[in-house]
C-alpha positions as CSV (number, residue, x, y, z in Angstrom):
1,M,48.1,-162.1,-15.7
2,T,44.3,-161.9,-15.5
3,A,42.6,-158.9,-17.0
4,T,40.4,-156.8,-14.7
5,T,36.7,-157.3,-14.8
6,G,36.0,-153.9,-13.2
7,L,33.3,-151.6,-14.7
8,D,33.3,-148.0,-15.5
9,A,30.8,-146.2,-13.2
10,Y,29.8,-143.7,-16.0
11,G,26.2,-144.3,-17.1
12,T,24.8,-145.3,-13.6
13,K,21.3,-143.9,-13.5
14,L,19.0,-142.9,-10.6
15,K,15.3,-143.0,-11.5
16,R,12.3,-141.6,-9.7
17,G,8.9,-143.3,-9.8
18,D,5.7,-141.4,-10.5
19,G,3.5,-143.4,-8.2
20,G,1.2,-144.4,-11.1
21,T,-0.2,-147.8,-12.1
22,P,1.8,-149.0,-13.9
23,E,4.6,-147.0,-12.4
24,A,6.8,-145.0,-14.8
25,F,10.4,-144.1,-13.8
26,T,12.2,-140.9,-15.0
27,T,16.0,-140.5,-14.9
28,I,17.1,-137.8,-12.5
29,A,18.8,-135.1,-14.7
30,N,22.3,-133.8,-14.3
31,V,23.6,-136.2,-11.7
32,T,27.3,-135.6,-11.3
33,N,28.1,-137.9,-8.3
34,L,26.2,-140.8,-6.9
35,S,26.9,-142.9,-3.8
36,P,24.6,-145.9,-3.7
37,P,23.2,-147.1,-0.4
38,P,25.5,-149.0,2.1
39,I,23.5,-152.1,3.1
40,S,24.2,-152.9,6.8
41,R,23.0,-155.0,9.6
42,E,22.6,-154.1,13.3
43,M,24.7,-156.4,15.5
44,Y,23.8,-156.9,19.1
45,E,26.6,-157.9,21.6
46,A,25.5,-161.1,23.3
47,T,28.6,-162.1,25.3
48,H,27.9,-164.0,28.5
49,H,29.8,-165.4,31.5
50,D,29.4,-169.0,30.3
51,G,30.9,-168.2,26.8
52,P,34.2,-169.0,25.3
53,G,35.9,-165.7,26.5
54,W,35.4,-164.0,23.1
55,D,32.9,-161.4,22.1
56,E,29.7,-162.9,20.7
57,Y,27.0,-161.2,18.6
58,I,23.6,-161.9,17.2
59,A,22.3,-160.4,14.0
60,G,19.7,-157.7,14.2
61,L,17.8,-155.6,11.6
62,L,19.0,-154.9,8.2
63,R,19.3,-151.2,7.2
64,G,19.0,-149.8,3.7
65,G,21.0,-146.7,4.4
66,E,21.1,-143.6,2.3
67,V,21.7,-142.7,-1.3
68,S,23.7,-139.5,-1.7
69,L,23.9,-137.6,-4.9
70,D,25.1,-134.3,-6.3
71,I,23.4,-132.6,-9.2
72,D,23.9,-129.6,-11.5
73,F,20.7,-127.9,-10.1
74,V,18.2,-126.6,-12.6
75,P,15.3,-125.1,-10.5
76,T,12.8,-125.6,-13.4
77,D,13.8,-129.2,-14.2
78,S,10.9,-131.5,-13.6
79,T,13.1,-134.0,-11.6
80,H,14.5,-131.2,-9.4
81,S,11.8,-128.6,-9.0
82,Y,9.6,-127.5,-6.1
83,A,6.7,-127.8,-8.5
84,A,7.0,-131.5,-9.2
85,G,10.5,-132.9,-8.4
86,M,12.7,-134.0,-5.6
87,L,12.5,-130.7,-3.7
88,K,8.7,-131.1,-3.6
89,D,9.0,-134.6,-2.4
90,M,11.2,-133.5,0.5
91,I,8.9,-130.6,1.5
92,D,5.8,-132.8,1.3
93,G,7.4,-135.9,3.0
94,T,6.6,-138.1,0.0
95,L,7.7,-141.7,0.1
96,R,8.6,-142.6,-3.4
97,N,9.8,-145.6,-5.4
98,W,13.3,-145.4,-6.9
99,E,15.5,-147.4,-9.2
100,L,19.3,-147.5,-9.4
101,D,20.5,-148.8,-12.8
102,W,24.1,-150.1,-12.7
103,P,26.0,-149.7,-16.0
104,D,26.6,-153.4,-16.6
105,S,25.5,-155.3,-19.7
106,T,22.2,-156.6,-18.2
107,P,21.7,-153.8,-16.6
108,T,21.4,-154.7,-13.0
109,T,18.7,-152.7,-11.1
110,W,18.2,-152.0,-7.4
111,S,14.7,-150.9,-6.5
112,F,13.8,-149.2,-3.2
113,S,11.4,-146.8,-1.5
114,A,12.9,-143.7,0.0
115,Y,12.2,-140.2,1.3
116,V,14.3,-137.2,0.1
117,A,15.9,-136.5,3.5
118,T,18.1,-133.5,2.5
119,F,18.2,-131.1,-0.4
120,T,21.2,-128.6,-0.1
121,P,21.5,-126.1,-3.0
122,A,24.7,-124.1,-3.6
123,A,25.2,-121.0,-5.6
124,P,28.8,-119.9,-5.7
125,T,29.8,-116.5,-7.0
126,N,32.1,-118.2,-9.5
127,G,30.5,-121.4,-10.6
128,K,27.3,-123.3,-11.4
129,L,24.2,-124.0,-9.4
130,T,24.5,-127.4,-7.7
131,A,22.6,-129.3,-5.0
132,S,23.5,-132.2,-2.8
133,L,20.7,-134.6,-1.8
134,T,20.3,-137.7,0.4
135,L,17.5,-140.3,0.0
136,R,16.7,-142.3,3.1
137,I,15.6,-145.8,2.2
138,S,12.5,-147.1,4.0
139,G,11.8,-150.8,4.0
140,Q,13.5,-153.7,2.1
141,P,15.2,-152.8,-1.2
142,T,15.1,-155.3,-4.1
143,L,18.7,-156.1,-5.2
144,V,18.6,-157.9,-8.5
């Protein structure tokens, strides 16, 4: 029997660039759930009457997709706040550089530019402040 080579997802980090030269990246605080971007490709149906009688396709544009995350929302945290964080980026329409650090031994980093597309806070009567966010990737990510 072969032992699994799977990795524990704990320790995955999402980092936000500051736009400086050189650019510094700060880890987003209090991330509780993180769904990395699904990389996809548009496929265009190209079946024709002279074909083999099966559907045929041609490859189109690649899409970077969206990153979704949940945070324990702290309105004054510098990575969350309206003053300087992700909420400000969404309101201002700021395209920012991001890094996703996987928890492997290297670690592997995916880099991309993205807009904060949604910022949805929640304040239940019996619970903690949270927020759900999506980052919409713009352009080609670097997957290394």
